[in-house]
N, C-alpha and C positions, 0 to 999 in steps of 0.2 A: 302423182298428177305431174307429172311431167308429161313436156308436150309430146312426146313419140310413146309413153304407154299407151299399153294393149285395152282392150277391152277387160280382159278377166283382171289385168294388173289394177284399174283406176277402179273394178266391182271392189274391189278387195278395203279401201275404203268405208264401204258402206258396211262390209262385215265388221269391222274394227268399232266402227262405231256402235252399231247395235248391239256387239258382246259387252263393251264399258257400260252400257248402260243400265243390263242387264242385272235383271236380280235374282238374291241368291235361289228362288225358289224358280227361276225360269227351267224351260225347254228348248235350247235353242234347235235348231234342225237344221242339217246342211239341204244342200239344193237336190232334187232326184233325177239322174243323169239313167239313160237306157242303159248303157254296163255298168249302173253303179248304184246302188240303195243309197238313200235317203238315212243319214248319222244323227240318233237324237243325242243331243249332249246335257245332263240334268245341273243346273247351276257353274253356269260354266262360269273357269275365271282367267282369262289369259295374260301373259305378260309378254310383253317382249322388250331388249335390252338392244340398242344398237349404238355404235361413235361414229363419229362424223367432226368433220372441219365446220366450222360457224359459216363458212361459205357454200360448201358443200349441203347443209342440213338446211338453212332457209330457202337455198335457191330450187330443191327440192319440192318444198312445200308449197310458197307461192300462196297466192291470194285468197285462194278455193281456200286451203288447210285453215284457214282463218274464222271464216265464214260458216263452212259446215259442221264449226267444234272441235276438228282435230287435232288441233293448236292447244285446249287446254285439258287434253286429256291427257296431254304430254307432260310426263315432269322432267324437266332438261335441267342436268346436274352438267356445271363446267368442270373440267381437270384442273390442278393448281398449274400455273404460267413453269414453264424450266428455271429452275434457281440455278442460283453461277458455281461454274464450274470450281468445287476446292477440291486438294487430296486428304483422302482418308486412310485412317489406321482399318485395314483392309481384316483383322482378325476381330475389332470391334465392330465392324461395318454386316459380319455372319450372324448376330447374335441378334433379336428382335428386340427393340426398345420393351422394359419392361411396362408402361401404358398401355402400347401394341398390344401386350401378350393379357392385360389385366381385361382391355377391353373385349378382346375376344373368349375369353372366357364369362366375362359377361352376358355375349349373346346365346352360350349353348343353353336352348330348351329347359327351363325347370321343369316338364314332363317326364314322368318313369324315372330313369336314371340320368338326365342330366347331356344323351350322348345323342351322337350325328343320326342314329340309324330315330331313334326316337322325334329329334327335330323333322324329320321326314315322313315317321308317320301322323307326325303333325299338322301338316298338310295334304295327304292321302286319303281321296274317301274309297275302300276297297268295299264297302257294302255298301252302297248308296250315300246321298247326301243328308248330314241330318242338320237342321237349319236349327242354329241355337244365336239368338239376338250378346252380344258383347258390350254389357250393360258399362255407366260411367263409375267410376273411384268413390268419385263423390260429385257434390253439387258447383264445387269452386270448379273442377272436370268439365265439365258442361257450360259454365258460366264462360271459362276463356274460350271456347269452342264458340261461344257463340260474341265474344268480343270478334274474333279474328273476322267470324264469317261479317259483322257490321261491318268493321271495317272493310272488308273489301266491295260489299255490294254499296258503301258510299262513294271508294273511288271508281266503280261502274257505272253510277249515277252521278259522275261528276265530269265524266267523260266517257264517250261513244266508243272513240276509237280502244279508248280501255275495258271496256264489257268480254271482247273475244277471250280478253286471257285469264281473266278475274272472276267470270261468271260458276268455275267450279275450282276455283280456289279452297273453297270452302269443306265444299264436298273429299275432296283430294287429300286435304288434314287428315279429313278423320278415317280413308282408304288404310292411309298413311297411319296412323297410330294405335289401327285393331289389328294390324299387323305388325309392328312391334310388342302391342300390346302381348299377342299369343307366344308371339317368342319369346317372351323376356317369364311368360306367367305359367304358358300352356295352358291346353286347350281348354282344362278346368275351371282356373282358378282365373280366367285372363279376365281384363279391368280398361277400359277406358281412364289412363292419370293422367293427369298434370302436366308432368315430365315427356308421357307421350307423347301429347299435344303440344309441348314446344318443340320437342326435335320435330318431328311432322310439318309443323309452322314453318319453324326455320328451312327446310328443304322449301319447302309448296313459296316461301316470300321469295327467298331467294331463284325459282325459277321464274316465276312471274317476273 
């Protein structure tokens, strides 16, 4: 939405809004052109990762990105601020802390052999898209998500200014929770747990 953005750059926003809201059973088609056929994408799932400073990020978005719903489709994660300079032992610094090693090991997909290839296969559609709903692990998980959704709706009801920022917070948390569940339990056994929701809610709440 920069003031010097060209026609094609401005049109990207509408496409991103459409793709973010697409259902798993949606087939999205690109524009037919004279020199290029339209491309059909079954169950589009687009993820973009970007890094910026506060100043550049918010000046590039502008008010229009709040009004059209782009801002509430973004998960904003702030990096830690620079720590104090200190002397370190080079030999110790070369060995990752055990808690980081354990956390990375826990992220290994449960599918198949639990290796990187299996993890990539979990997110790769090679023979068409098979739609499957990821269930709640139990009633507590569904209740926890309902509580967060009610909290965000209450904020929206109290403040019109906050509505554009919280209107998709609950949906964002549920999306993140399903990704967490798929990574931890694999395709076949994935279920949305309370732990998955608490992790997702903490990210979304910080973003909001």
